[in-house]
N, C-alpha and C positions, 0 to 999 in steps of 0.2 A: 978618509973623506974624499968624495969625488970633487974634483976641481971644477969650478964653474968657469965656462968660456963665454965670453960676450957674444951676443947675437947681432948679426949685421942687419939692419933694417931693410936694406935693398934686397938682400937674398930672401927674407921672409915675404916680402911683397910678391916676388916672382913665383914662389911656391903656391900661393893662394890662387894666382891667376891660372896656373896649370890645372889646379883641382877643379875650378869652375868650368874650364874649357872641356875637360874630360867628362864631367857630369853632363853638360849640355849635349855633347856628342852621343853619349849613351842614351839620353832621353829621346833624341831625334831618331837614333837607330831603332829603338823599340817602337816608336810611333809608326815609322815606315814599315816595319815588319807586320805590325798589327793591321795596318791598312791593306797590305798585300794579302794577308790571310782572309780578311773580310771579303775582298773582291774575288778571291779564288773560291771561297765557299759559296758566295752568292752566284757565281757562274755555274758552280756544280749543281746548285739548287734548281736553276732554270734549264739545265741541260736535260733533254729527253732521253730516257733510258732506251736501250735497244729493245725492240718488240720481241715477244715470244712467238715462235713460229712452229709449224708442224709440216710434215711432208705428206703430199697426196699419195695415198697407197692404193694398191689393187690387191684384192683378196676376197675372202668370204665374209659376208656381213649377215649377222643374225638380226631379223626384224622382230621388234616387239610391238604389240598392240596394247594400248592403255585404255582402261575402262573403269567406270565407277558403278557401284550397285549397292543393293541392300542385302543384309544377311537374312537368310530364310532357313527355317527348320525343315526337317524331312516332311513332317505333317503337322498341321494345326487343326485340332478337332474341337468343335463346339458340342458339348454334351448337353442334351435336352432331356427333360423329364416329361413323359406323356401323361402321367397321372396328375390328378388334382388333389389338393389337401394340404395339411400342415406338415412341414418338414420336421421329422423327428430325429434325424441323424445326418450330420455333415462332418465326417471325420477328417477331411483334408482341407488344407488352406494353401494360399499362394506359396510357391516354392517347394512344396512337398513332392516327392517322387512317388509315382503310382504305377503299379503293375497291372497288366491286362487282367481283367476279371475281378479286381478288387471292388468292393462296394464303396461308392463315393457318395451316395445319398439314399435316404429312406423317407418315404411319405407315409402318414398314418393310413393303414390299410383297412380300417373298420368298414367303410362304405363298400369297398370292393369285395371284402369277404362276405358281406350280406348279399351283394349282388351275385356272387358265386353260389351261395347256398340256394337262392331263389332259382338260379339257372339249373342247378342240379335237380331241384324238385320239379320244375317244368319239364325237364327231359324225362324224368321218371314217369310223370303223368302222360306224356306224349307216347312213351313206349307202351304203357298199359292200354291206352286208347287204340294204338295200332294193333296190339294183340287181340283186343276185343273185335275190331273190325275184321281181322283176318278170320276169327272164328265165325262171325256172322256171315262172311262171304262163303266160307266152306259149308255152312249149314244151308245157305241159299242154293248152292250148287247141288248139294245132295237132294234137297227138296225138289228142285227142278227135274232132276233125273228121275226121281220116284214118281212125281206127278206126270211126267211125259209117258212113262211106262204104263201107269195106271189108266191114264186117259186114253192112250192108244188101245189098251185091252178093252176098255169099256166101249170105245167107238166100234171096234171090230165085232164085239158081242152084240151091240145094238144093231149094227148093219145085218148081221146074220139072223137075228131075231126078226127084223122087219122083213127080210127076204123070205123067211120061213112062214111069217104071217101072211104075206102076199100069196104064197103058193096055197095056203090053206083056204084063203078067201076065194081064189080061182077055182079050187076043187069044189068048195061048197056051192059056188055059183052053178057049176055044171050039174052037180047032184041035185041041187034044188030045182033046176029047170027040168030035170028028168024025174023029179019028185021021189028021188031016192034018199034025200036027207031032209030033216025038218028045218023049218025057218029059224028056229032057235039056235041051231048049230051055226048057221051062217051068220046070224047076228053076233053071236059070241066071238067068232073068229074075226069078224070085221072090227069089233070093239077092241079086241087084242091087238089088231094091226094098228089102229089109231094110237093106242097107248104106247106101243113099241116105237112108232114113228116119233112120238114126242120124246121118248128116251134117246132115240138117235140124234134128235136135234140138240138135246142137252149134252150129249157126248161130244158133238161137234163144237158146241160152245166151250166146253171144257178144253178142247184142243186149241181153240183160239185164245183162251186165257193163258195158255202156256207161253205165248209170245210176250204177254205182259210180265209173267214171272221171269222169263229170260232177261228182260230189260231190268227187272229189279236185281237180278244177279249181277248184271253189268254195273249197276249203280253201286252195289256192295263192293265190286272190284275197284271202282273209282274211289270209293271211300277209303279202301285199303291204301291206294296210291297216295291219296291226300294225307292220310295219317302218316305214311312213310315219309313224305316230304316234311310234315310237321316235325317228325323225329330228327330229320337232318337239320332243320332250322334250329331246334333246341340244342342239338350237338354243337352247331356253329355258335349259338348264344353262350353255351357253356365254355367253349374254347375262347370266345371273346372275353368272357368274365375272367377266365384263368389268365389270359394275356394282360387284361387291365390290372389284375392283382400283381402280376409280375412287374408291371410298370412302376409299382410302388417302391421297387428296389432297383436302383440304377447302378450299373457296374462300368468300369473303365473299358472302352473298346480297344485301347492300345496301351503300350508302355509309354510313359511320358512324365512330364513335370507340369504341375498346376501353374498355368500362367495367369489365370483370372478366376475369381469366384463371384458370381452374380447374385447369389441369394445368401440367406443366413438361417440358422436353425430357429424354428418356431414360426417362420414365415409361411403364409398360406399362398400356394401357387395355383394357377389355372391349369386344367387338363387340356389335352390336345384337341378335344372336341369343341372347346370354347376359345381356343387360341389358334388363330389363322396361321401362325408360324410353325405349327406341328408340335407344340409343347413349349415349356419354359426352359430357356437356356440357364443352366445352373453353374457351369464352369467351362473353362477352356484348357485343354491339354496340348502340350507341345512335345512332339517327338524329336529329340535332338540326337538320335542315333546317327543321322547323317546331317551335315551342315552344308548349305549351298549359298552361293552368291548369285543373285539375279541381277546381272549386269547389262548395261546398254552399251552397244558398240556402234561407233560411227559408220555410216554407209561406205565411207572411203576405205575403211579398214576391214570390213566384214569378209571380203573374199580372201583375206590372208588367214582367217581363223577357221579351224576345222575341229570336229569332235576328236578328243584325245590329246589336244595340245596341252602341254605342261604350262603352268602358270604359278605366279607368286601373288600372295594376298597380304595386304596390310590394312590396319584399321586403327583409327585414333583411339578407340576404346581398348585396344590391346597394344599399346605403344611399345616399340622395340621388338616385337615378335613378327617374324615373317612366316606365313603359313604356305605350305605347298598345296597345289590344287591341280585340277584337270577339267577341261571343258567336256561336259557330258551331254549338252543339248544346245541346239541352235534353232531359233525360231525361223520358219520358212517365209514369214511375211514381216515387212517392216512396220514400224510404229512411227507415225508422223506427228510430231509435237509442235503445235502452233502456239508460239508465245507472243502475246500482245506486246507491241512497242509502246512508245510514249503517246502515240495518237491511235485513234480507233482504226485508221486505215493502214497502219504499219504492223506487219507481222513477220516473225522470223520462223521459217519452216525448217525444223531440224529432223532429219530422217535417221532413225536408229533401228537396230535390231536387238532383240532380246537373246541373251546367251546365259546358260546355266553352268556355273563352275562349282564342282564339288570340292570342299575343303578336305584335305587329307592330312595325315600325320598326327602328331601329338598336340595337346593343348588347344584343339579346335573348340573346346567348350568355352574358351575365353571369348569367342565370337557369339554374341547374343542376338537372337532374331530382332531385326529392325535396325541394327547398327549399319552405318555407312562404311563401305569397304572400297579400297582401291585395288585394282587387279592389273597385273602385268602378264600378258599372254605371250609366250615365246612361240611366235608363229613361223613365218617363212625363213629359210636360209638361202641367201642370194650368193651364188658362187661367182668368182671372177668379176667383181665390180669395183669401181673406184669409190673411195670413201674418204671423208675428212671429218675432223672433230666438229662437234656442234658449235663450239665457240668461234669457229672460223667464219660463220655465216652471220651476216647482218642484213637487215631490210633497208634498202634505199630506193625511194621513188616506187614503192610497191613491187620491188624486185629483190630476189635473193642475190646478194653479191658477196664476193670474197676479195680480200687484198692479197695479191700475189707479189712475192718478192722476186724480182728479176735477178739474173746472174750478176749484174753490176750493182746490186744493192738497192735498186729503186722499188718503191711500192706502187703497184698498179691495181686499180679497182676493176673487177670483172664480174659480169652477171653470169650466174650459173643456173642450171636446171637440176633440181633436187628430186630424189625418189623417196625411198623408204628410209626410216631411221630407227635407231634404238636409243638406249640411255647415253651413248657416247658419240656415235657417229651418224653423219648423213650420207646416204648414197648419192653420188654425183652422176647424173645422166649425161650432162653436156657442160662444156665450158672449161674443163681442166684436164690435165694429163698427169699420169703417174710420175712422181719424182719432183713435181713442182712444190715450192714452199709457199705456204699461206700464213698470214698473220692471225694469231689467236686473240680475240677480243675478250679478255678475261672479265667475268662478271656481267657480260652482256649476252644473255641467252634469249633475247626477244624472239628470234626466229624459231626457237623450239616450240613456242606456244602460239604460233600462228594458227588461226582457225582452220580446222580440217586436218591438222598434222598430228594430233595426239588423241 
């Protein structure tokens, strides 16, 4: 058994006092340490972190020009039907691929086939009429030649006969005066002379009638020419009828994709003769063998862009894809866009130039005509220039400024003159020197989008 010792009441009271004193000291020490940590953390929270800085550098700066535009196909063709009638065949619909020469529409050809048959008959009749006129003209020419020869011979014969009769009458007159010939002989010869003179006059009239006959030959010749013209007209009518029949079948003029169909099978459409637009538009084909961006470039950037410049293209409709491109065309004349302001007297004149950028590489079919695209053109390369990060520039009092860190660690605000820029850097024309440190204002890119800089 453990022996029990008596406890002194005085000793027990002293032990309890020590316990409570130690406990109070521990509590006070913990509270003091907690207060210290609180003040330290609060001070750290209000302490400004050191700024991010960059060094002003000298070197080569690649200049980028930014533009927006619309996606355009290589060609967009509205196909029209010049024939009129009921559509009997329409084999292609929106989205279908069509090859050049394929039949895209047919119209009922019945009326045009009848018109062609009539034109063929009219041409045949005109040819026969021409042949008849040619024969009549040839007969008239031969008759004129024969009549001229006959009438000339009759005239000469009549002239000779009259001359002979005149000699006989003169001889008979002398013989009668000398009473060597009877009166009856003289009378007979004089009667013969009068009769032959009448025959001479008839021969002369026949010669005059040859002029009328010659005019009739000319008239026959004119009839031949008129009938020849009539044949040409009927040939043209026949060709026109054949063309109109051909209009009943419409073929694709290019390789492409059907972008729109404006008619439907069974619909009756008007011909080109009754439609002032030159026929009825039946569908639209889009040639996407080449894709272009028709972009607008600010006048302040246009002199940095030239044909052949490499570019990059992005579009919201093809998210995550970067398309390579090349500038292929520059408009020689500007386009001035006058945008009305809040009042009728306030306008904003924006001068831009059109540029055509061809989309290259794979997956360009992801860009659909009409989409909006953003273009980055890699334009000038500026050698031996000062440049700083975009984040170093802020606008204060309508001036571009930077914060320069001096050698003794102080921040000094300075105005700078900026030149060209790209995605990362500004060119510095004045206000800084190579090697200086500038403060970067992270998250503040306001100066990047100052009007006229992008």
